[in-house]
PyMOL commands that place a pseudoatom at each C-alpha (Angstrom):
pseudoatom trace, name=CA, resn=MET, resi=1, chain=A, elem=C, hetatm=0, pos=[22.693, 50.621, -126.925]
pseudoatom trace, name=CA, resn=LEU, resi=2, chain=A, elem=C, hetatm=0, pos=[23.777, 47.366, -125.327]
pseudoatom trace, name=CA, resn=SER, resi=3, chain=A, elem=C, hetatm=0, pos=[21.052, 44.974, -124.222]
pseudoatom trace, name=CA, resn=ALA, resi=4, chain=A, elem=C, hetatm=0, pos=[21.279, 45.963, -120.545]
pseudoatom trace, name=CA, resn=GLY, resi=5, chain=A, elem=C, hetatm=0, pos=[22.698, 49.438, -121.243]
pseudoatom trace, name=CA, resn=LEU, resi=6, chain=A, elem=C, hetatm=0, pos=[25.891, 51.098, -120.057]
pseudoatom trace, name=CA, resn=PRO, resi=7, chain=A, elem=C, hetatm=0, pos=[26.294, 54.091, -117.721]
pseudoatom trace, name=CA, resn=GLN, resi=8, chain=A, elem=C, hetatm=0, pos=[26.928, 57.395, -119.480]
pseudoatom trace, name=CA, resn=GLY, resi=9, chain=A, elem=C, hetatm=0, pos=[30.620, 57.727, -120.259]
pseudoatom trace, name=CA, resn=ALA, resi=10, chain=A, elem=C, hetatm=0, pos=[31.407, 54.157, -119.216]
pseudoatom trace, name=CA, resn=VAL, resi=11, chain=A, elem=C, hetatm=0, pos=[32.851, 53.064, -122.560]
pseudoatom trace, name=CA, resn=PRO, resi=12, chain=A, elem=C, hetatm=0, pos=[36.574, 53.879, -122.582]
pseudoatom trace, name=CA, resn=LYS, resi=13, chain=A, elem=C, hetatm=0, pos=[38.163, 55.568, -125.579]
pseudoatom trace, name=CA, resn=LEU, resi=14, chain=A, elem=C, hetatm=0, pos=[40.562, 53.319, -127.441]
pseudoatom trace, name=CA, resn=GLU, resi=15, chain=A, elem=C, hetatm=0, pos=[44.086, 54.614, -127.722]
pseudoatom trace, name=CA, resn=ARG, resi=16, chain=A, elem=C, hetatm=0, pos=[45.520, 54.153, -131.206]
pseudoatom trace, name=CA, resn=PRO, resi=17, chain=A, elem=C, hetatm=0, pos=[49.007, 52.715, -130.503]
pseudoatom trace, name=CA, resn=GLY, resi=18, chain=A, elem=C, hetatm=0, pos=[49.263, 48.940, -130.164]
pseudoatom trace, name=CA, resn=PRO, resi=19, chain=A, elem=C, hetatm=0, pos=[47.430, 46.018, -131.797]
pseudoatom trace, name=CA, resn=LEU, resi=20, chain=A, elem=C, hetatm=0, pos=[43.703, 46.660, -132.150]
pseudoatom trace, name=CA, resn=ARG, resi=21, chain=A, elem=C, hetatm=0, pos=[42.723, 43.296, -130.669]
pseudoatom trace, name=CA, resn=GLU, resi=22, chain=A, elem=C, hetatm=0, pos=[44.765, 44.100, -127.545]
pseudoatom trace, name=CA, resn=ARG, resi=23, chain=A, elem=C, hetatm=0, pos=[43.101, 47.486, -127.124]
pseudoatom trace, name=CA, resn=VAL, resi=24, chain=A, elem=C, hetatm=0, pos=[39.643, 45.980, -127.562]
pseudoatom trace, name=CA, resn=TYR, resi=25, chain=A, elem=C, hetatm=0, pos=[40.507, 43.276, -125.031]
pseudoatom trace, name=CA, resn=GLU, resi=26, chain=A, elem=C, hetatm=0, pos=[41.682, 45.841, -122.461]
pseudoatom trace, name=CA, resn=ALA, resi=27, chain=A, elem=C, hetatm=0, pos=[38.599, 48.003, -123.010]
pseudoatom trace, name=CA, resn=LEU, resi=28, chain=A, elem=C, hetatm=0, pos=[36.179, 45.096, -122.539]
pseudoatom trace, name=CA, resn=LEU, resi=29, chain=A, elem=C, hetatm=0, pos=[38.079, 43.804, -119.532]
pseudoatom trace, name=CA, resn=GLU, resi=30, chain=A, elem=C, hetatm=0, pos=[37.907, 47.210, -117.855]
pseudoatom trace, name=CA, resn=LEU, resi=31, chain=A, elem=C, hetatm=0, pos=[34.145, 47.364, -118.481]
pseudoatom trace, name=CA, resn=ILE, resi=32, chain=A, elem=C, hetatm=0, pos=[33.785, 43.947, -116.842]
pseudoatom trace, name=CA, resn=ILE, resi=33, chain=A, elem=C, hetatm=0, pos=[36.019, 44.746, -113.876]
pseudoatom trace, name=CA, resn=THR, resi=34, chain=A, elem=C, hetatm=0, pos=[34.182, 48.010, -113.135]
pseudoatom trace, name=CA, resn=ARG, resi=35, chain=A, elem=C, hetatm=0, pos=[30.863, 46.162, -113.616]
pseudoatom trace, name=CA, resn=ALA, resi=36, chain=A, elem=C, hetatm=0, pos=[29.704, 48.531, -116.314]
pseudoatom trace, name=CA, resn=LEU, resi=37, chain=A, elem=C, hetatm=0, pos=[29.110, 45.157, -117.937]
pseudoatom trace, name=CA, resn=GLN, resi=38, chain=A, elem=C, hetatm=0, pos=[27.356, 43.155, -115.239]
pseudoatom trace, name=CA, resn=PRO, resi=39, chain=A, elem=C, hetatm=0, pos=[27.895, 39.462, -114.404]
pseudoatom trace, name=CA, resn=GLY, resi=40, chain=A, elem=C, hetatm=0, pos=[25.517, 37.423, -116.537]
pseudoatom trace, name=CA, resn=GLN, resi=41, chain=A, elem=C, hetatm=0, pos=[25.028, 40.176, -119.113]
pseudoatom trace, name=CA, resn=HIS, resi=42, chain=A, elem=C, hetatm=0, pos=[24.706, 39.101, -122.747]
pseudoatom trace, name=CA, resn=LEU, resi=43, chain=A, elem=C, hetatm=0, pos=[27.543, 40.455, -124.880]
pseudoatom trace, name=CA, resn=VAL, resi=44, chain=A, elem=C, hetatm=0, pos=[26.507, 41.064, -128.482]
pseudoatom trace, name=CA, resn=GLU, resi=45, chain=A, elem=C, hetatm=0, pos=[29.450, 41.433, -130.870]
pseudoatom trace, name=CA, resn=THR, resi=46, chain=A, elem=C, hetatm=0, pos=[27.785, 43.969, -133.151]
pseudoatom trace, name=CA, resn=GLU, resi=47, chain=A, elem=C, hetatm=0, pos=[26.743, 46.182, -130.238]
pseudoatom trace, name=CA, resn=LEU, resi=48, chain=A, elem=C, hetatm=0, pos=[30.181, 46.068, -128.625]
pseudoatom trace, name=CA, resn=ALA, resi=49, chain=A, elem=C, hetatm=0, pos=[31.840, 46.794, -131.965]
pseudoatom trace, name=CA, resn=GLY, resi=50, chain=A, elem=C, hetatm=0, pos=[29.583, 49.791, -132.470]
pseudoatom trace, name=CA, resn=HIS, resi=51, chain=A, elem=C, hetatm=0, pos=[30.341, 51.219, -129.028]
pseudoatom trace, name=CA, resn=LEU, resi=52, chain=A, elem=C, hetatm=0, pos=[34.075, 50.767, -129.477]
pseudoatom trace, name=CA, resn=GLY, resi=53, chain=A, elem=C, hetatm=0, pos=[34.134, 51.948, -133.091]
pseudoatom trace, name=CA, resn=VAL, resi=54, chain=A, elem=C, hetatm=0, pos=[35.737, 48.795, -134.468]
pseudoatom trace, name=CA, resn=SER, resi=55, chain=A, elem=C, hetatm=0, pos=[34.767, 45.820, -136.625]
pseudoatom trace, name=CA, resn=ARG, resi=56, chain=A, elem=C, hetatm=0, pos=[33.387, 42.586, -135.178]
pseudoatom trace, name=CA, resn=GLN, resi=57, chain=A, elem=C, hetatm=0, pos=[36.622, 40.635, -135.704]
pseudoatom trace, name=CA, resn=PRO, resi=58, chain=A, elem=C, hetatm=0, pos=[38.730, 42.182, -132.889]
pseudoatom trace, name=CA, resn=VAL, resi=59, chain=A, elem=C, hetatm=0, pos=[35.691, 41.996, -130.597]
pseudoatom trace, name=CA, resn=ARG, resi=60, chain=A, elem=C, hetatm=0, pos=[35.295, 38.287, -131.382]
pseudoatom trace, name=CA, resn=GLU, resi=61, chain=A, elem=C, hetatm=0, pos=[39.004, 37.722, -130.710]
pseudoatom trace, name=CA, resn=ALA, resi=62, chain=A, elem=C, hetatm=0, pos=[38.812, 39.645, -127.436]
pseudoatom trace, name=CA, resn=LEU, resi=63, chain=A, elem=C, hetatm=0, pos=[35.773, 37.653, -126.278]
pseudoatom trace, name=CA, resn=GLN, resi=64, chain=A, elem=C, hetatm=0, pos=[37.563, 34.399, -127.023]
pseudoatom trace, name=CA, resn=ARG, resi=65, chain=A, elem=C, hetatm=0, pos=[40.551, 35.503, -124.956]
pseudoatom trace, name=CA, resn=LEU, resi=66, chain=A, elem=C, hetatm=0, pos=[38.290, 36.679, -122.135]
pseudoatom trace, name=CA, resn=ASN, resi=67, chain=A, elem=C, hetatm=0, pos=[36.586, 33.303, -122.223]
pseudoatom trace, name=CA, resn=THR, resi=68, chain=A, elem=C, hetatm=0, pos=[39.932, 31.526, -121.906]
pseudoatom trace, name=CA, resn=GLU, resi=69, chain=A, elem=C, hetatm=0, pos=[40.799, 33.688, -118.887]
pseudoatom trace, name=CA, resn=GLY, resi=70, chain=A, elem=C, hetatm=0, pos=[37.455, 33.109, -117.183]
pseudoatom trace, name=CA, resn=TRP, resi=71, chain=A, elem=C, hetatm=0, pos=[35.943, 36.593, -117.568]
pseudoatom trace, name=CA, resn=VAL, resi=72, chain=A, elem=C, hetatm=0, pos=[33.405, 35.598, -120.234]
pseudoatom trace, name=CA, resn=ASP, resi=73, chain=A, elem=C, hetatm=0, pos=[31.367, 32.440, -120.866]
pseudoatom trace, name=CA, resn=LEU, resi=74, chain=A, elem=C, hetatm=0, pos=[30.820, 31.392, -124.487]
pseudoatom trace, name=CA, resn=ARG, resi=75, chain=A, elem=C, hetatm=0, pos=[27.647, 29.310, -124.698]
pseudoatom trace, name=CA, resn=PRO, resi=76, chain=A, elem=C, hetatm=0, pos=[26.853, 27.291, -127.837]
pseudoatom trace, name=CA, resn=ALA, resi=77, chain=A, elem=C, hetatm=0, pos=[23.917, 28.720, -129.806]
pseudoatom trace, name=CA, resn=GLN, resi=78, chain=A, elem=C, hetatm=0, pos=[23.505, 31.510, -127.220]
pseudoatom trace, name=CA, resn=GLY, resi=79, chain=A, elem=C, hetatm=0, pos=[26.571, 33.711, -127.483]
pseudoatom trace, name=CA, resn=ALA, resi=80, chain=A, elem=C, hetatm=0, pos=[28.875, 35.399, -124.987]
pseudoatom trace, name=CA, resn=PHE, resi=81, chain=A, elem=C, hetatm=0, pos=[27.972, 36.334, -121.416]
pseudoatom trace, name=CA, resn=VAL, resi=82, chain=A, elem=C, hetatm=0, pos=[29.914, 38.025, -118.625]
pseudoatom trace, name=CA, resn=HIS, resi=83, chain=A, elem=C, hetatm=0, pos=[30.976, 35.296, -116.218]
pseudoatom trace, name=CA, resn=GLU, resi=84, chain=A, elem=C, hetatm=0, pos=[29.015, 35.081, -112.977]
pseudoatom trace, name=CA, resn=PRO, resi=85, chain=A, elem=C, hetatm=0, pos=[31.525, 34.265, -110.242]
pseudoatom trace, name=CA, resn=THR, resi=86, chain=A, elem=C, hetatm=0, pos=[30.562, 31.611, -107.738]
pseudoatom trace, name=CA, resn=GLU, resi=87, chain=A, elem=C, hetatm=0, pos=[30.981, 32.055, -104.007]
pseudoatom trace, name=CA, resn=ASP, resi=88, chain=A, elem=C, hetatm=0, pos=[33.687, 29.378, -104.078]
pseudoatom trace, name=CA, resn=GLU, resi=89, chain=A, elem=C, hetatm=0, pos=[35.641, 31.185, -106.815]
pseudoatom trace, name=CA, resn=ALA, resi=90, chain=A, elem=C, hetatm=0, pos=[35.528, 34.424, -104.846]
pseudoatom trace, name=CA, resn=ASP, resi=91, chain=A, elem=C, hetatm=0, pos=[36.560, 32.669, -101.653]
pseudoatom trace, name=CA, resn=GLN, resi=92, chain=A, elem=C, hetatm=0, pos=[39.565, 31.001, -103.252]
pseudoatom trace, name=CA, resn=LEU, resi=93, chain=A, elem=C, hetatm=0, pos=[40.807, 34.247, -104.786]
pseudoatom trace, name=CA, resn=LEU, resi=94, chain=A, elem=C, hetatm=0, pos=[40.358, 36.323, -101.639]
pseudoatom trace, name=CA, resn=VAL, resi=95, chain=A, elem=C, hetatm=0, pos=[42.104, 33.703, -99.497]
pseudoatom trace, name=CA, resn=VAL, resi=96, chain=A, elem=C, hetatm=0, pos=[45.121, 33.814, -101.814]
pseudoatom trace, name=CA, resn=ARG, resi=97, chain=A, elem=C, hetatm=0, pos=[45.026, 37.599, -101.769]
pseudoatom trace, name=CA, resn=ALA, resi=98, chain=A, elem=C, hetatm=0, pos=[45.093, 37.573, -97.949]
pseudoatom trace, name=CA, resn=LEU, resi=99, chain=A, elem=C, hetatm=0, pos=[48.205, 35.385, -97.914]
pseudoatom trace, name=CA, resn=LEU, resi=100, chain=A, elem=C, hetatm=0, pos=[50.063, 37.569, -100.408]
pseudoatom trace, name=CA, resn=GLU, resi=101, chain=A, elem=C, hetatm=0, pos=[49.140, 40.889, -98.856]
pseudoatom trace, name=CA, resn=ALA, resi=102, chain=A, elem=C, hetatm=0, pos=[49.792, 39.857, -95.268]
pseudoatom trace, name=CA, resn=GLU, resi=103, chain=A, elem=C, hetatm=0, pos=[53.360, 38.990, -96.249]
pseudoatom trace, name=CA, resn=ALA, resi=104, chain=A, elem=C, hetatm=0, pos=[53.643, 42.248, -98.218]
pseudoatom trace, name=CA, resn=ALA, resi=105, chain=A, elem=C, hetatm=0, pos=[52.600, 44.220, -95.140]
pseudoatom trace, name=CA, resn=ARG, resi=106, chain=A, elem=C, hetatm=0, pos=[55.229, 42.465, -93.033]
pseudoatom trace, name=CA, resn=LEU, resi=107, chain=A, elem=C, hetatm=0, pos=[57.956, 43.236, -95.565]
pseudoatom trace, name=CA, resn=ALA, resi=108, chain=A, elem=C, hetatm=0, pos=[56.763, 46.826, -95.933]
pseudoatom trace, name=CA, resn=ALA, resi=109, chain=A, elem=C, hetatm=0, pos=[57.119, 47.297, -92.170]
pseudoatom trace, name=CA, resn=ALA, resi=110, chain=A, elem=C, hetatm=0, pos=[60.687, 46.025, -92.414]
pseudoatom trace, name=CA, resn=ASN, resi=111, chain=A, elem=C, hetatm=0, pos=[61.669, 48.184, -95.376]
pseudoatom trace, name=CA, resn=THR, resi=112, chain=A, elem=C, hetatm=0, pos=[59.621, 51.384, -95.494]
pseudoatom trace, name=CA, resn=SER, resi=113, chain=A, elem=C, hetatm=0, pos=[61.172, 54.846, -95.263]
pseudoatom trace, name=CA, resn=GLY, resi=114, chain=A, elem=C, hetatm=0, pos=[59.590, 58.213, -94.477]
pseudoatom trace, name=CA, resn=LYS, resi=115, chain=A, elem=C, hetatm=0, pos=[58.889, 58.838, -98.154]
pseudoatom trace, name=CA, resn=GLY, resi=116, chain=A, elem=C, hetatm=0, pos=[56.927, 55.616, -98.406]
pseudoatom trace, name=CA, resn=LEU, resi=117, chain=A, elem=C, hetatm=0, pos=[54.874, 56.480, -95.338]
pseudoatom trace, name=CA, resn=ASN, resi=118, chain=A, elem=C, hetatm=0, pos=[54.012, 59.871, -96.768]
pseudoatom trace, name=CA, resn=ARG, resi=119, chain=A, elem=C, hetatm=0, pos=[52.753, 58.258, -99.943]
pseudoatom trace, name=CA, resn=LEU, resi=120, chain=A, elem=C, hetatm=0, pos=[50.641, 55.754, -97.993]
pseudoatom trace, name=CA, resn=ASP, resi=121, chain=A, elem=C, hetatm=0, pos=[49.116, 58.656, -96.080]
pseudoatom trace, name=CA, resn=GLU, resi=122, chain=A, elem=C, hetatm=0, pos=[48.292, 60.469, -99.341]
pseudoatom trace, name=CA, resn=LEU, resi=123, chain=A, elem=C, hetatm=0, pos=[46.632, 57.379, -100.811]
pseudoatom trace, name=CA, resn=CYS, resi=124, chain=A, elem=C, hetatm=0, pos=[44.636, 56.812, -97.642]
pseudoatom trace, name=CA, resn=THR, resi=125, chain=A, elem=C, hetatm=0, pos=[43.457, 60.413, -97.635]
pseudoatom trace, name=CA, resn=ALA, resi=126, chain=A, elem=C, hetatm=0, pos=[42.323, 60.042, -101.250]
pseudoatom trace, name=CA, resn=GLY, resi=127, chain=A, elem=C, hetatm=0, pos=[40.306, 56.976, -100.293]
pseudoatom trace, name=CA, resn=GLU, resi=128, chain=A, elem=C, hetatm=0, pos=[38.710, 58.703, -97.331]
pseudoatom trace, name=CA, resn=ARG, resi=129, chain=A, elem=C, hetatm=0, pos=[37.673, 61.632, -99.515]
pseudoatom trace, name=CA, resn=ALA, resi=130, chain=A, elem=C, hetatm=0, pos=[36.203, 59.252, -102.087]
pseudoatom trace, name=CA, resn=VAL, resi=131, chain=A, elem=C, hetatm=0, pos=[34.133, 57.556, -99.361]
pseudoatom trace, name=CA, resn=GLU, resi=132, chain=A, elem=C, hetatm=0, pos=[32.925, 60.951, -98.156]
pseudoatom trace, name=CA, resn=ALA, resi=133, chain=A, elem=C, hetatm=0, pos=[31.916, 61.852, -101.717]
pseudoatom trace, name=CA, resn=ASP, resi=134, chain=A, elem=C, hetatm=0, pos=[30.206, 58.456, -102.154]
pseudoatom trace, name=CA, resn=ASP, resi=135, chain=A, elem=C, hetatm=0, pos=[32.214, 57.943, -105.345]
pseudoatom trace, name=CA, resn=VAL, resi=136, chain=A, elem=C, hetatm=0, pos=[32.417, 54.153, -105.622]
pseudoatom trace, name=CA, resn=ASP, resi=137, chain=A, elem=C, hetatm=0, pos=[34.691, 54.140, -108.675]
pseudoatom trace, name=CA, resn=ALA, resi=138, chain=A, elem=C, hetatm=0, pos=[37.146, 56.451, -106.923]
pseudoatom trace, name=CA, resn=VAL, resi=139, chain=A, elem=C, hetatm=0, pos=[36.994, 54.342, -103.757]
pseudoatom trace, name=CA, resn=VAL, resi=140, chain=A, elem=C, hetatm=0, pos=[37.808, 51.176, -105.696]
pseudoatom trace, name=CA, resn=ALA, resi=141, chain=A, elem=C, hetatm=0, pos=[40.656, 52.892, -107.550]
pseudoatom trace, name=CA, resn=ALA, resi=142, chain=A, elem=C, hetatm=0, pos=[42.081, 54.338, -104.331]
pseudoatom trace, name=CA, resn=ASN, resi=143, chain=A, elem=C, hetatm=0, pos=[41.845, 50.986, -102.578]
pseudoatom trace, name=CA, resn=ALA, resi=144, chain=A, elem=C, hetatm=0, pos=[43.690, 49.272, -105.431]
pseudoatom trace, name=CA, resn=ALA, resi=145, chain=A, elem=C, hetatm=0, pos=[46.357, 51.985, -105.414]
pseudoatom trace, name=CA, resn=PHE, resi=146, chain=A, elem=C, hetatm=0, pos=[46.869, 51.713, -101.653]
pseudoatom trace, name=CA, resn=HIS, resi=147, chain=A, elem=C, hetatm=0, pos=[47.298, 47.947, -101.715]
pseudoatom trace, name=CA, resn=ALA, resi=148, chain=A, elem=C, hetatm=0, pos=[49.541, 48.121, -104.790]
pseudoatom trace, name=CA, resn=TYR, resi=149, chain=A, elem=C, hetatm=0, pos=[51.806, 50.592, -103.017]
pseudoatom trace, name=CA, resn=VAL, resi=150, chain=A, elem=C, hetatm=0, pos=[52.082, 48.408, -99.920]
pseudoatom trace, name=CA, resn=MET, resi=151, chain=A, elem=C, hetatm=0, pos=[53.117, 45.629, -102.304]
pseudoatom trace, name=CA, resn=GLU, resi=152, chain=A, elem=C, hetatm=0, pos=[55.691, 47.969, -103.880]
pseudoatom trace, name=CA, resn=LEU, resi=153, chain=A, elem=C, hetatm=0, pos=[57.104, 48.855, -100.480]
pseudoatom trace, name=CA, resn=ALA, resi=154, chain=A, elem=C, hetatm=0, pos=[57.550, 45.155, -99.737]
pseudoatom trace, name=CA, resn=GLY, resi=155, chain=A, elem=C, hetatm=0, pos=[60.349, 45.142, -102.295]
pseudoatom trace, name=CA, resn=ASN, resi=156, chain=A, elem=C, hetatm=0, pos=[59.800, 41.542, -103.408]
pseudoatom trace, name=CA, resn=ALA, resi=157, chain=A, elem=C, hetatm=0, pos=[59.502, 41.265, -107.193]
pseudoatom trace, name=CA, resn=VAL, resi=158, chain=A, elem=C, hetatm=0, pos=[58.109, 37.731, -107.173]
pseudoatom trace, name=CA, resn=LEU, resi=159, chain=A, elem=C, hetatm=0, pos=[55.481, 38.634, -104.610]
pseudoatom trace, name=CA, resn=SER, resi=160, chain=A, elem=C, hetatm=0, pos=[54.509, 41.690, -106.658]
pseudoatom trace, name=CA, resn=GLU, resi=161, chain=A, elem=C, hetatm=0, pos=[54.207, 39.614, -109.818]
pseudoatom trace, name=CA, resn=LEU, resi=162, chain=A, elem=C, hetatm=0, pos=[51.905, 37.126, -108.111]
pseudoatom trace, name=CA, resn=ALA, resi=163, chain=A, elem=C, hetatm=0, pos=[49.809, 39.930, -106.631]
pseudoatom trace, name=CA, resn=ALA, resi=164, chain=A, elem=C, hetatm=0, pos=[49.467, 41.578, -110.034]
pseudoatom trace, name=CA, resn=GLN, resi=165, chain=A, elem=C, hetatm=0, pos=[47.939, 38.386, -111.389]
pseudoatom trace, name=CA, resn=VAL, resi=166, chain=A, elem=C, hetatm=0, pos=[45.043, 38.604, -108.922]
pseudoatom trace, name=CA, resn=GLU, resi=167, chain=A, elem=C, hetatm=0, pos=[44.699, 42.412, -108.686]
pseudoatom trace, name=CA, resn=ARG, resi=168, chain=A, elem=C, hetatm=0, pos=[42.133, 42.809, -111.468]
pseudoatom trace, name=CA, resn=ARG, resi=169, chain=A, elem=C, hetatm=0, pos=[39.911, 40.077, -110.098]
pseudoatom trace, name=CA, resn=VAL, resi=170, chain=A, elem=C, hetatm=0, pos=[40.172, 41.585, -106.636]
pseudoatom trace, name=CA, resn=ARG, resi=171, chain=A, elem=C, hetatm=0, pos=[38.862, 44.882, -108.057]
pseudoatom trace, name=CA, resn=TRP, resi=172, chain=A, elem=C, hetatm=0, pos=[36.007, 42.966, -109.697]
pseudoatom trace, name=CA, resn=TYR, resi=173, chain=A, elem=C, hetatm=0, pos=[34.996, 41.443, -106.366]
pseudoatom trace, name=CA, resn=TYR, resi=174, chain=A, elem=C, hetatm=0, pos=[35.595, 44.625, -104.374]
pseudoatom trace, name=CA, resn=THR, resi=175, chain=A, elem=C, hetatm=0, pos=[33.418, 46.929, -106.478]
pseudoatom trace, name=CA, resn=PRO, resi=176, chain=A, elem=C, hetatm=0, pos=[30.029, 45.617, -105.230]
pseudoatom trace, name=CA, resn=ILE, resi=177, chain=A, elem=C, hetatm=0, pos=[31.094, 45.891, -101.573]
pseudoatom trace, name=CA, resn=ALA, resi=178, chain=A, elem=C, hetatm=0, pos=[33.051, 49.160, -101.642]
pseudoatom trace, name=CA, resn=ARG, resi=179, chain=A, elem=C, hetatm=0, pos=[30.132, 51.139, -100.272]
pseudoatom trace, name=CA, resn=GLN, resi=180, chain=A, elem=C, hetatm=0, pos=[29.376, 48.453, -97.701]
pseudoatom trace, name=CA, resn=ARG, resi=181, chain=A, elem=C, hetatm=0, pos=[32.965, 48.500, -96.399]
pseudoatom trace, name=CA, resn=GLY, resi=182, chain=A, elem=C, hetatm=0, pos=[32.853, 52.298, -96.296]
pseudoatom trace, name=CA, resn=ILE, resi=183, chain=A, elem=C, hetatm=0, pos=[35.107, 54.264, -93.979]
pseudoatom trace, name=CA, resn=GLN, resi=184, chain=A, elem=C, hetatm=0, pos=[35.895, 51.203, -91.844]
pseudoatom trace, name=CA, resn=SER, resi=185, chain=A, elem=C, hetatm=0, pos=[38.190, 49.906, -94.567]
pseudoatom trace, name=CA, resn=TRP, resi=186, chain=A, elem=C, hetatm=0, pos=[40.159, 53.140, -94.491]
pseudoatom trace, name=CA, resn=ASN, resi=187, chain=A, elem=C, hetatm=0, pos=[40.307, 53.150, -90.689]
pseudoatom trace, name=CA, resn=GLU, resi=188, chain=A, elem=C, hetatm=0, pos=[41.954, 49.749, -91.024]
pseudoatom trace, name=CA, resn=HIS, resi=189, chain=A, elem=C, hetatm=0, pos=[44.367, 51.202, -93.561]
pseudoatom trace, name=CA, resn=ARG, resi=190, chain=A, elem=C, hetatm=0, pos=[45.264, 53.924, -91.054]
pseudoatom trace, name=CA, resn=GLU, resi=191, chain=A, elem=C, hetatm=0, pos=[46.051, 51.312, -88.403]
pseudoatom trace, name=CA, resn=LEU, resi=192, chain=A, elem=C, hetatm=0, pos=[48.234, 49.498, -90.902]
pseudoatom trace, name=CA, resn=ILE, resi=193, chain=A, elem=C, hetatm=0, pos=[50.175, 52.677, -91.702]
pseudoatom trace, name=CA, resn=ILE, resi=194, chain=A, elem=C, hetatm=0, pos=[50.921, 53.120, -87.984]
pseudoatom trace, name=CA, resn=ALA, resi=195, chain=A, elem=C, hetatm=0, pos=[52.203, 49.555, -87.696]
pseudoatom trace, name=CA, resn=ILE, resi=196, chain=A, elem=C, hetatm=0, pos=[54.413, 50.019, -90.757]
pseudoatom trace, name=CA, resn=ALA, resi=197, chain=A, elem=C, hetatm=0, pos=[55.710, 53.328, -89.416]
pseudoatom trace, name=CA, resn=GLU, resi=198, chain=A, elem=C, hetatm=0, pos=[56.613, 51.642, -86.136]
pseudoatom trace, name=CA, resn=ARG, resi=199, chain=A, elem=C, hetatm=0, pos=[58.332, 48.827, -88.061]
pseudoatom trace, name=CA, resn=ASP, resi=200, chain=A, elem=C, hetatm=0, pos=[56.164, 46.320, -86.218]
pseudoatom trace, name=CA, resn=GLU, resi=201, chain=A, elem=C, hetatm=0, pos=[56.272, 43.475, -88.733]
pseudoatom trace, name=CA, resn=ALA, resi=202, chain=A, elem=C, hetatm=0, pos=[54.080, 41.059, -86.799]
pseudoatom trace, name=CA, resn=ARG, resi=203, chain=A, elem=C, hetatm=0, pos=[51.374, 43.646, -86.165]
pseudoatom trace, name=CA, resn=ALA, resi=204, chain=A, elem=C, hetatm=0, pos=[51.388, 44.866, -89.767]
pseudoatom trace, name=CA, resn=GLN, resi=205, chain=A, elem=C, hetatm=0, pos=[51.028, 41.291, -90.987]
pseudoatom trace, name=CA, resn=ARG, resi=206, chain=A, elem=C, hetatm=0, pos=[48.203, 40.602, -88.527]
pseudoatom trace, name=CA, resn=LEU, resi=207, chain=A, elem=C, hetatm=0, pos=[46.352, 43.820, -89.390]
pseudoatom trace, name=CA, resn=MET, resi=208, chain=A, elem=C, hetatm=0, pos=[46.534, 43.156, -93.128]
pseudoatom trace, name=CA, resn=ARG, resi=209, chain=A, elem=C, hetatm=0, pos=[45.340, 39.588, -92.670]
pseudoatom trace, name=CA, resn=THR, resi=210, chain=A, elem=C, hetatm=0, pos=[42.371, 40.825, -90.617]
pseudoatom trace, name=CA, resn=HIS, resi=211, chain=A, elem=C, hetatm=0, pos=[41.684, 43.597, -93.129]
pseudoatom trace, name=CA, resn=THR, resi=212, chain=A, elem=C, hetatm=0, pos=[41.573, 41.247, -96.096]
pseudoatom trace, name=CA, resn=GLU, resi=213, chain=A, elem=C, hetatm=0, pos=[39.456, 38.791, -94.121]
pseudoatom trace, name=CA, resn=HIS, resi=214, chain=A, elem=C, hetatm=0, pos=[36.912, 41.572, -93.515]
pseudoatom trace, name=CA, resn=THR, resi=215, chain=A, elem=C, hetatm=0, pos=[36.745, 42.114, -97.273]
pseudoatom trace, name=CA, resn=ARG, resi=216, chain=A, elem=C, hetatm=0, pos=[36.200, 38.399, -97.874]
pseudoatom trace, name=CA, resn=THR, resi=217, chain=A, elem=C, hetatm=0, pos=[33.452, 38.258, -95.250]
pseudoatom trace, name=CA, resn=SER, resi=218, chain=A, elem=C, hetatm=0, pos=[31.781, 41.373, -96.651]
pseudoatom trace, name=CA, resn=TYR, resi=219, chain=A, elem=C, hetatm=0, pos=[31.722, 39.866, -100.126]
pseudoatom trace, name=CA, resn=HIS, resi=220, chain=A, elem=C, hetatm=0, pos=[29.926, 36.759, -98.912]
pseudoatom trace, name=CA, resn=GLN, resi=221, chain=A, elem=C, hetatm=0, pos=[27.488, 38.864, -96.880]
pseudoatom trace, name=CA, resn=ARG, resi=222, chain=A, elem=C, hetatm=0, pos=[26.878, 41.477, -99.573]
pseudoatom trace, name=CA, resn=GLU, resi=223, chain=A, elem=C, hetatm=0, pos=[23.357, 42.575, -100.406]
pseudoatom trace, name=CA, resn=ARG, resi=224, chain=A, elem=C, hetatm=0, pos=[22.303, 41.148, -103.720]
pseudoatom trace, name=CA, resn=THR, resi=225, chain=A, elem=C, hetatm=0, pos=[20.492, 43.493, -106.059]
pseudoatom trace, name=CA, resn=PRO, resi=226, chain=A, elem=C, hetatm=0, pos=[19.222, 42.933, -109.614]
pseudoatom trace, name=CA, resn=GLY, resi=227, chain=A, elem=C, hetatm=0, pos=[21.986, 43.543, -112.193]
for i in range(1, 227): cmd.bond("trace and resi %d" % i, "trace and resi %d" % (i + 1))
show_as sticks, trace
zoom trace
């Protein structure tokens, strides 16, 4: 059992293909993003290795990489800890996300066909059902899928590449406020779908900018609870 414990079934199964260190890295990163491993939590190599069914070496390598990327803090004589994001770090990321996604919404309104609109509707329905079921993990996944598809509809490869670089961190920040945003977030998604369907580029851009700003504000106003 890890020092602070993990929810039942939270530890992902490692798929065999691919380098072991890469699979361990992806598994630990997913645990951090979903907050199964909480910000500030002590990460003990032997415990992580035991949960993942591997030796300590790939865990050590994964923690070093996660430290380089800012997900983990390695403290001399203390060990590894999940990074605790500052308000300023969150603000900077969410501002960049707003810029990228507002432009994606504008391009989606210019390019989207009926097939794309149908898919947006399906993703929105999935999110609404997840909210109704109070399934936070499903809400976060549906939200990520919806925004990723808007980005796909934009049809700009460079924009998509930049968005992909921030997507995982956005999920990390969104998880603690998913319940707080609730159905309102999906009502905003519905308004965005209408603007895209009407090919109203300016309105789609404005709605997405407002939507992402609501997420940023909610993060800063979130209720803090013990980890």
